[in-house]
LOROLO-296052 format. One record per residue (C-alpha): x, y, z; residue number from 1. Coordinates in steps of 0.001 Angstrom, whole numbers. Layout:
N
+---------+---------+---------+------+
|       X |       Y |       Z | vodo |
+---------+---------+---------+------+
|       X |       Y |       Z |  NUM |
...
+---------+---------+---------+------+
// end
This chain:
360
+---------+---------+---------+------+
|       X |       Y |       Z | vodo |
+---------+---------+---------+------+
|  -64786 |  -79983 |   58185 |    1 |
|  -62611 |  -79504 |   61252 |    2 |
|  -64656 |  -82124 |   63134 |    3 |
|  -64232 |  -84557 |   60226 |    4 |
|  -60472 |  -83934 |   60103 |    5 |
|  -60034 |  -84537 |   63826 |    6 |
|  -62187 |  -87658 |   63675 |    7 |
|  -60226 |  -89080 |   60772 |    8 |
|  -56919 |  -88481 |   62564 |    9 |
|  -58332 |  -90094 |   65705 |   10 |
|  -59240 |  -93246 |   63798 |   11 |
|  -55826 |  -93409 |   62191 |   12 |
|  -53989 |  -93041 |   65495 |   13 |
|  -55806 |  -95839 |   67341 |   14 |
|  -53459 |  -98752 |   67892 |   15 |
|  -53691 | -102244 |   69347 |   16 |
|  -51259 | -103978 |   71670 |   17 |
|  -49694 | -105631 |   68660 |   18 |
|  -49198 | -102431 |   66610 |   19 |
|  -46722 |  -99680 |   67579 |   20 |
|  -47827 |  -96040 |   67600 |   21 |
|  -47369 |  -94616 |   64076 |   22 |
|  -45094 |  -91635 |   63614 |   23 |
|  -46532 |  -88224 |   62796 |   24 |
|  -44952 |  -88434 |   59352 |   25 |
|  -46629 |  -91799 |   58681 |   26 |
|  -49966 |  -90468 |   59947 |   27 |
|  -49718 |  -87433 |   57709 |   28 |
|  -48902 |  -89688 |   54774 |   29 |
|  -51952 |  -91896 |   55430 |   30 |
|  -54239 |  -88929 |   55882 |   31 |
|  -52959 |  -87331 |   52698 |   32 |
|  -53726 |  -90572 |   50872 |   33 |
|  -57354 |  -90295 |   52074 |   34 |
|  -57700 |  -86760 |   50735 |   35 |
|  -54794 |  -84749 |   49295 |   36 |
|  -56422 |  -81425 |   50188 |   37 |
|  -55576 |  -82053 |   53856 |   38 |
|  -51830 |  -82330 |   53218 |   39 |
|  -49795 |  -80176 |   55617 |   40 |
|  -47391 |  -77729 |   53906 |   41 |
|  -44526 |  -78741 |   56218 |   42 |
|  -45166 |  -82396 |   55425 |   43 |
|  -45259 |  -81597 |   51711 |   44 |
|  -41825 |  -79995 |   51905 |   45 |
|  -40498 |  -82966 |   53887 |   46 |
|  -41815 |  -85466 |   51349 |   47 |
|  -40422 |  -83409 |   48486 |   48 |
|  -36943 |  -83237 |   49965 |   49 |
|  -37008 |  -86879 |   51106 |   50 |
|  -37212 |  -88200 |   47546 |   51 |
|  -33975 |  -88769 |   45680 |   52 |
|  -33225 |  -85619 |   43659 |   53 |
|  -31651 |  -85797 |   40209 |   54 |
|  -27869 |  -85549 |   40055 |   55 |
|  -26613 |  -81979 |   39771 |   56 |
|  -23665 |  -83204 |   37681 |   57 |
|  -24827 |  -84868 |   34472 |   58 |
|  -21537 |  -86563 |   33612 |   59 |
|  -17934 |  -86582 |   34888 |   60 |
|  -15878 |  -83466 |   34244 |   61 |
|  -12137 |  -83067 |   34693 |   62 |
|  -11240 |  -79828 |   36473 |   63 |
|   -7792 |  -78240 |   36359 |   64 |
|   -6466 |  -75402 |   38522 |   65 |
|   -3527 |  -73620 |   36893 |   66 |
|   -1263 |  -72239 |   39614 |   67 |
|     270 |  -69654 |   37340 |   68 |
|    3469 |  -67655 |   37816 |   69 |
|    2787 |  -64108 |   36611 |   70 |
|    4958 |  -61003 |   36452 |   71 |
|    4802 |  -57355 |   35461 |   72 |
|    4545 |  -57929 |   31690 |   73 |
|     853 |  -58325 |   30818 |   74 |
|    1456 |  -59650 |   27303 |   75 |
|    3871 |  -62251 |   28638 |   76 |
|    1368 |  -63248 |   31332 |   77 |
|   -1367 |  -63773 |   28741 |   78 |
|     917 |  -65812 |   26509 |   79 |
|    2038 |  -67948 |   29431 |   80 |
|   -1545 |  -68478 |   30560 |   81 |
|   -2405 |  -69730 |   27071 |   82 |
|     409 |  -72275 |   27206 |   83 |
|    -807 |  -73588 |   30564 |   84 |
|   -4462 |  -73736 |   29539 |   85 |
|   -3496 |  -75757 |   26467 |   86 |
|   -1332 |  -78000 |   28645 |   87 |
|   -4251 |  -78639 |   30995 |   88 |
|   -6561 |  -79359 |   28066 |   89 |
|   -4088 |  -81788 |   26510 |   90 |
|   -4142 |  -83701 |   29805 |   91 |
|   -7912 |  -84100 |   29482 |   92 |
|   -9291 |  -81127 |   31413 |   93 |
|  -12778 |  -79940 |   30415 |   94 |
|  -12923 |  -77083 |   32946 |   95 |
|   -9815 |  -74960 |   33518 |   96 |
|   -9392 |  -72317 |   36217 |   97 |
|   -6819 |  -69509 |   36320 |   98 |
|   -5863 |  -67609 |   39494 |   99 |
|   -6919 |  -64198 |   40761 |  100 |
|   -5203 |  -61321 |   38910 |  101 |
|   -3485 |  -63779 |   36583 |  102 |
|   -2616 |  -61056 |   34041 |  103 |
|    -880 |  -58683 |   36459 |  104 |
|     804 |  -58382 |   39839 |  105 |
|   -1686 |  -58396 |   42715 |  106 |
|   -2035 |  -55231 |   44795 |  107 |
|   -3854 |  -51936 |   45153 |  108 |
|    -949 |  -50111 |   43515 |  109 |
|   -1367 |  -52201 |   40367 |  110 |
|   -5127 |  -52315 |   39845 |  111 |
|   -5500 |  -48936 |   38039 |  112 |
|   -2514 |  -49327 |   35735 |  113 |
|   -3460 |  -52857 |   34623 |  114 |
|   -7235 |  -52293 |   34482 |  115 |
|   -9082 |  -52932 |   31227 |  116 |
|  -12416 |  -51680 |   29907 |  117 |
|  -14957 |  -54474 |   29485 |  118 |
|  -18026 |  -52405 |   28643 |  119 |
|  -19802 |  -52185 |   26341 |  120 |
|  -19481 |  -55942 |   25867 |  121 |
|  -17747 |  -57320 |   23955 |  122 |
|  -14876 |  -54845 |   24242 |  123 |
|  -12418 |  -54244 |   21437 |  124 |
|   -9010 |  -55936 |   21530 |  125 |
|   -7474 |  -52562 |   22366 |  126 |
|   -9845 |  -52028 |   25294 |  127 |
|   -9315 |  -55498 |   26744 |  128 |
|   -6539 |  -57709 |   25430 |  129 |
|   -7182 |  -60086 |   28333 |  130 |
|  -10834 |  -60619 |   27322 |  131 |
|   -9819 |  -61589 |   23815 |  132 |
|   -6907 |  -63724 |   24988 |  133 |
|   -9184 |  -65698 |   27329 |  134 |
|  -11814 |  -66142 |   24629 |  135 |
|   -9179 |  -67439 |   22216 |  136 |
|   -7679 |  -69772 |   24843 |  137 |
|  -11055 |  -71332 |   25597 |  138 |
|  -11861 |  -71840 |   21910 |  139 |
|   -8409 |  -73175 |   21021 |  140 |
|   -8356 |  -75585 |   23969 |  141 |
|  -12087 |  -76378 |   23617 |  142 |
|  -12632 |  -76038 |   27369 |  143 |
|  -14793 |  -74129 |   29794 |  144 |
|  -12458 |  -71476 |   31159 |  145 |
|  -12801 |  -69575 |   34434 |  146 |
|  -10437 |  -66749 |   33626 |  147 |
|   -9210 |  -66139 |   37157 |  148 |
|   -9725 |  -62431 |   37553 |  149 |
|   -8458 |  -59236 |   35977 |  150 |
|   -8590 |  -55591 |   37076 |  151 |
|  -11516 |  -53905 |   35319 |  152 |
|  -12128 |  -50183 |   34903 |  153 |
|  -15664 |  -48899 |   34490 |  154 |
|  -15569 |  -45390 |   33087 |  155 |
|  -18013 |  -42588 |   33743 |  156 |
|  -20204 |  -40978 |   31138 |  157 |
|  -18324 |  -40507 |   27874 |  158 |
|  -15123 |  -41727 |   29513 |  159 |
|  -15044 |  -39114 |   32251 |  160 |
|  -12235 |  -39817 |   34730 |  161 |
|  -14307 |  -38590 |   37673 |  162 |
|  -16794 |  -41478 |   37386 |  163 |
|  -14218 |  -44253 |   37125 |  164 |
|  -14692 |  -47414 |   39151 |  165 |
|  -12308 |  -50334 |   39428 |  166 |
|  -13425 |  -53916 |   39909 |  167 |
|  -11788 |  -57297 |   40444 |  168 |
|  -13570 |  -59261 |   37721 |  169 |
|  -13701 |  -62888 |   36607 |  170 |
|  -14686 |  -63747 |   33031 |  171 |
|  -15989 |  -67227 |   32242 |  172 |
|  -15888 |  -68543 |   28663 |  173 |
|  -17283 |  -71591 |   26897 |  174 |
|  -15472 |  -73998 |   24540 |  175 |
|  -16601 |  -71896 |   21591 |  176 |
|  -14956 |  -68781 |   23028 |  177 |
|  -18232 |  -67110 |   23952 |  178 |
|  -18554 |  -65282 |   27266 |  179 |
|  -20857 |  -67250 |   29583 |  180 |
|  -20802 |  -65007 |   32654 |  181 |
|  -18789 |  -62529 |   34667 |  182 |
|  -18331 |  -62069 |   38405 |  183 |
|  -17132 |  -58962 |   40170 |  184 |
|  -15656 |  -59665 |   43593 |  185 |
|  -18466 |  -59096 |   46084 |  186 |
|  -16510 |  -58941 |   49350 |  187 |
|  -13442 |  -56712 |   49246 |  188 |
|  -10294 |  -57773 |   51057 |  189 |
|  -10013 |  -55271 |   53912 |  190 |
|   -8060 |  -56737 |   56830 |  191 |
|   -5645 |  -55598 |   59524 |  192 |
|   -3698 |  -58236 |   61425 |  193 |
|   -1250 |  -56256 |   63612 |  194 |
|    2355 |  -57134 |   62973 |  195 |
|    1384 |  -59331 |   60022 |  196 |
|    -551 |  -57726 |   57188 |  197 |
|   -2790 |  -54751 |   56448 |  198 |
|   -4644 |  -54628 |   53150 |  199 |
|   -7572 |  -52522 |   51935 |  200 |
|   -8931 |  -53330 |   48494 |  201 |
|  -11766 |  -50872 |   49111 |  202 |
|   -9258 |  -48008 |   48835 |  203 |
|   -9241 |  -48680 |   45093 |  204 |
|  -11877 |  -51264 |   44166 |  205 |
|  -15669 |  -51177 |   44026 |  206 |
|  -17494 |  -54354 |   45011 |  207 |
|  -19753 |  -56348 |   42731 |  208 |
|  -23382 |  -56833 |   43682 |  209 |
|  -24489 |  -60286 |   42592 |  210 |
|  -24067 |  -64009 |   43078 |  211 |
|  -22765 |  -65756 |   39950 |  212 |
|  -24047 |  -69099 |   38698 |  213 |
|  -22755 |  -70427 |   35393 |  214 |
|  -24404 |  -73156 |   33351 |  215 |
|  -21962 |  -75479 |   31597 |  216 |
|  -24026 |  -77159 |   28851 |  217 |
|  -23829 |  -80933 |   29062 |  218 |
|  -22498 |  -80961 |   32619 |  219 |
|  -24501 |  -78790 |   34988 |  220 |
|  -23916 |  -75609 |   36937 |  221 |
|  -21012 |  -74085 |   38843 |  222 |
|  -20706 |  -71010 |   41017 |  223 |
|  -17811 |  -68587 |   40632 |  224 |
|  -16602 |  -66182 |   43311 |  225 |
|  -13247 |  -64564 |   44070 |  226 |
|  -10834 |  -65053 |   46972 |  227 |
|  -12274 |  -63233 |   50032 |  228 |
|  -15765 |  -64259 |   48875 |  229 |
|  -14973 |  -67764 |   50143 |  230 |
|  -15171 |  -66539 |   53748 |  231 |
|  -18879 |  -65821 |   53359 |  232 |
|  -20818 |  -69093 |   53446 |  233 |
|  -24095 |  -67544 |   52321 |  234 |
|  -22931 |  -67253 |   48698 |  235 |
|  -21901 |  -70902 |   48668 |  236 |
|  -25062 |  -72161 |   50374 |  237 |
|  -27351 |  -70370 |   47937 |  238 |
|  -25321 |  -71579 |   44953 |  239 |
|  -25403 |  -75195 |   46127 |  240 |
|  -29147 |  -75074 |   46753 |  241 |
|  -29580 |  -73640 |   43270 |  242 |
|  -27893 |  -76717 |   41802 |  243 |
|  -24162 |  -75949 |   41634 |  244 |
|  -22035 |  -79105 |   41567 |  245 |
|  -18855 |  -77109 |   42210 |  246 |
|  -17860 |  -73845 |   43850 |  247 |
|  -14891 |  -72262 |   42059 |  248 |
|  -12750 |  -69604 |   43729 |  249 |
|   -9762 |  -67982 |   42016 |  250 |
|   -7919 |  -66487 |   44985 |  251 |
|   -4644 |  -65072 |   46266 |  252 |
|   -4331 |  -65714 |   49984 |  253 |
|   -1010 |  -64647 |   51495 |  254 |
|    1582 |  -66072 |   53887 |  255 |
|    -489 |  -65003 |   56897 |  256 |
|   -4044 |  -65950 |   55904 |  257 |
|   -2997 |  -68881 |   53714 |  258 |
|   -1642 |  -71242 |   56388 |  259 |
|   -4430 |  -70164 |   58742 |  260 |
|   -7511 |  -70631 |   56611 |  261 |
|   -7014 |  -71468 |   52901 |  262 |
|   -7382 |  -75248 |   53182 |  263 |
|   -9864 |  -74987 |   56042 |  264 |
|  -12199 |  -72702 |   54086 |  265 |
|  -12157 |  -74979 |   51050 |  266 |
|  -13081 |  -77935 |   53228 |  267 |
|  -15715 |  -75964 |   55140 |  268 |
|  -17526 |  -74853 |   51977 |  269 |
|  -17434 |  -78434 |   50650 |  270 |
|  -18690 |  -79885 |   53936 |  271 |
|  -21479 |  -77312 |   54322 |  272 |
|  -22800 |  -77891 |   50821 |  273 |
|  -21721 |  -81439 |   49944 |  274 |
|  -20290 |  -80434 |   46594 |  275 |
|  -16856 |  -79967 |   45042 |  276 |
|  -14761 |  -76880 |   45777 |  277 |
|  -11788 |  -75582 |   43782 |  278 |
|   -9384 |  -72913 |   45053 |  279 |
|   -6904 |  -71621 |   42461 |  280 |
|   -3967 |  -69469 |   43606 |  281 |
|   -1106 |  -67769 |   41806 |  282 |
|    2291 |  -69370 |   42283 |  283 |
|    4379 |  -67823 |   45042 |  284 |
|    6916 |  -65200 |   44014 |  285 |
|    9045 |  -63959 |   46897 |  286 |
|   10393 |  -61204 |   44652 |  287 |
|    6928 |  -59687 |   44256 |  288 |
|    5380 |  -57106 |   46587 |  289 |
|    2568 |  -59542 |   47485 |  290 |
|    3467 |  -63109 |   48396 |  291 |
|     747 |  -65563 |   47385 |  292 |
|     243 |  -68700 |   49436 |  293 |
|    -106 |  -71057 |   46475 |  294 |
|   -1469 |  -74490 |   47445 |  295 |
|   -4209 |  -74587 |   44810 |  296 |
|   -6513 |  -77435 |   45715 |  297 |
|   -9681 |  -79369 |   44963 |  298 |
|  -11969 |  -80683 |   47712 |  299 |
|  -14587 |  -83407 |   47285 |  300 |
|  -18145 |  -83407 |   48713 |  301 |
|  -16956 |  -85255 |   51824 |  302 |
|  -14589 |  -82342 |   52484 |  303 |
|  -11495 |  -84391 |   51668 |  304 |
|   -8693 |  -82539 |   49882 |  305 |
|   -8150 |  -84821 |   46899 |  306 |
|   -5295 |  -82871 |   45311 |  307 |
|   -3176 |  -79918 |   46452 |  308 |
|    -231 |  -78040 |   44976 |  309 |
|    2750 |  -76684 |   46854 |  310 |
|    3845 |  -73092 |   46264 |  311 |
|    5497 |  -73218 |   42821 |  312 |
|    3900 |  -73121 |   39382 |  313 |
|    1981 |  -76293 |   38546 |  314 |
|   -1383 |  -77663 |   37434 |  315 |
|   -3580 |  -79758 |   39716 |  316 |
|   -6428 |  -81792 |   38253 |  317 |
|   -9235 |  -84029 |   39435 |  318 |
|  -12205 |  -85700 |   37811 |  319 |
|  -15484 |  -84653 |   39418 |  320 |
|  -18238 |  -87256 |   39317 |  321 |
|  -21880 |  -87288 |   40317 |  322 |
|  -21599 |  -90487 |   42349 |  323 |
|  -19522 |  -88808 |   45040 |  324 |
|  -22021 |  -85964 |   45384 |  325 |
|  -25040 |  -88273 |   45388 |  326 |
|  -23584 |  -90751 |   47899 |  327 |
|  -22520 |  -87993 |   50275 |  328 |
|  -25949 |  -86371 |   50212 |  329 |
|  -27700 |  -89724 |   50624 |  330 |
|  -25533 |  -90895 |   53514 |  331 |
|  -25561 |  -87569 |   55373 |  332 |
|  -28924 |  -86089 |   54279 |  333 |
|  -28597 |  -82585 |   55683 |  334 |
|  -30653 |  -81101 |   52833 |  335 |
|  -33794 |  -82813 |   54138 |  336 |
|  -32981 |  -82218 |   57801 |  337 |
|  -32793 |  -78435 |   57875 |  338 |
|  -35188 |  -76733 |   60291 |  339 |
|  -36526 |  -73624 |   58611 |  340 |
|  -39150 |  -73456 |   61335 |  341 |
|  -36262 |  -72681 |   63721 |  342 |
|  -34039 |  -70491 |   61527 |  343 |
|  -34443 |  -68731 |   58159 |  344 |
|  -33531 |  -70174 |   54783 |  345 |
|  -30823 |  -68065 |   53121 |  346 |
|  -32052 |  -69372 |   49777 |  347 |
|  -35287 |  -67424 |   50193 |  348 |
|  -35836 |  -63700 |   50037 |  349 |
|  -33918 |  -61032 |   48177 |  350 |
|  -30995 |  -62578 |   46278 |  351 |
|  -29233 |  -60754 |   43451 |  352 |
|  -28300 |  -62777 |   40384 |  353 |
|  -28175 |  -59769 |   38083 |  354 |
|  -26792 |  -56251 |   38250 |  355 |
|  -26728 |  -53505 |   35630 |  356 |
|  -23641 |  -52710 |   33594 |  357 |
|  -21705 |  -55956 |   33904 |  358 |
|  -19908 |  -57786 |   31097 |  359 |
|  -22196 |  -60423 |   29574 |  360 |
+---------+---------+---------+------+
// end
């Protein structure tokens, strides 16, 4: 068999003075046509990725980032969020995003006092007024709603205080008000920039342990992560290779990290993965203990910032369409040019899409 294979390749590679030497890819293609059992696995992967894949976005979807101004009154924050979600929906948005900790002030001092119980799911209205408010908003507005994030408390056995854990959790609802998915912040915001800012979420919060993909029926799939998660490209790369047309990050960068990296990170994740990226921040409040950067923005698959807020409360919107994704990936075909014979594929191996005891 080996002799036959070598002989067949030898015949295929002979060329005359009038015929240029065929490429290895062309030779492999011809040989595979002779007998498919001789197809090389590397060639098979190349041919598979060289064909035009189906669009990851089935039809255009209008995305809105609500740069919300929140205060210390949770009930008022929830009511105000409802008004803004309805406003975004009335302007044609199908997918609405709220900012990180939209129902409370942001900060380690606030997480425990504003935390809500989400388990067992669904929680009662007394356990989690924010859960029920978000569900009602989504159903009333008839939109997919990425509910920013809220502080969550996970109690120990039979409510024991000793086993309590706090999470920074995003709840995602469908147009019927049903919970589609939840994401607990995977990477906790622990930084120390001397003379600028020191912050340690891990003093209070417990990290989540999964990557979150959310199917939006009729449109496709998005990925949801929170703030500091955006600095870790692995989450985004896996999500994009699993079919996400957009990466959505509720976040609250500050006046140090915001001007340094907020816009840059949004563009980097879009460029790396040739998909849309949305970053949704709270509005800036200089009277608060934590000063959010603002500048909620949407980036297209070519890494162009197509719309960006300033620092005050506002809504930024953009229609996402498949053509932009498809053209970008066709013109700069990095998905078929990766060299997994040189470096590993982060989309292979142990990846967590589920974890026990999460709202769902």
